[in-house]
N, C-alpha and C positions, 0 to 999 in steps of 0.2 A: 572582458568578463572572465572570471575564474570558473573552473569546472566544479560542479556539485560533488560533494563527498557524501559518504554514508552517514556522517554526523552533522551534515548541514541542517540548520534549524528548519528549513522548509521541508526536508525529508522527514525529520523527527516529528514535525507537526502533522504531516500527511499520515505517517504510521499510526500516530495516536488517534487521529480522526477515523481512519479505516478500522482500527482495532475496536474502538468504542461503538462504531456503527453496527458491528456484527455481534456485539455482546448479547443483546436480547434474544436474537434467533438462536445462537449457540446454547445459551443457558436454558431456553425452552426446549430445545431438541435433545440436548445431551446432559441431563440432570446429574449423571454420575461422574462427569468430567469437570475439571477446573479450567475455565476459559483462559485465564492468564498463563497458565502452565502449558495447556494442551494446544493452544492456537496462537502462539506468539507471532508478531509481525516483525520482520527483521530486514534490514537493508544491508546489501553486500556490494562492495565496489567492484566493478569490472573496468576494463580499459575504456570503453565508450559509454557504458550504461551503469546505473546503479540498479541492481536487481532487488525487487521488493518481494519478499517471500512470506507466505503464511504457513506456519508449521514447517513441514519439510518440502513444500512445493512452491514453485515459482508462480507468481501471478502477474506482476507488472515489471516493466523496464522503464527507467527514466533516463532520457538522454542527458548526459552530464553537461553538455555544452548549452543546450536550449531549454531544458526543464520540461520537454514534452514527454508525456506518459504514453506507453504502448502496452497493449495486451501482448501475450506471447503465443507463438506457435509451438515451440518446444523450449526447454530451459535455455535462456540466453539468446533466443531468436525472436526478434520483434515481429508483431503481426500488424494490428490496426492502431493508428494514433487515436487516443481517447480524449486528449485535451492537454492543457497545461497542468502542472503540478498544483498551482494555486487554485485553479478552477475545480479540480477534482477534490482537493481538500475541502473547499467550500461546499461542494455537493454532499460529501460524507457528513460534514457538520450539520448541514440543513436537514438531511435525512434523519440523523440522530435526534435533532431537536423536534422534528415533526413526528417522531415515533414510528417512522417507516422501517426502522431497522429490525 
């Protein structure tokens, strides 16, 4: 199995689902800001992980070998395993469709 990269289709799909699931809340809460400009979701490759950031802060780490997603304690330091990349992508998509975002 090859290691995940920041441009891997599964990472890109996760970033899109995550970004769209938070759009409604952001636009209701911050009407003077532009969501796509002020809260971008970005993947950054690290040695062992792909760091997934929102704006300027880190939120998730994805293990490049397994695709497991972790919350973070501090930037670059994994905390709790949250599930697989595919499972979390599906949860974000489901939340968006259900209007829970």
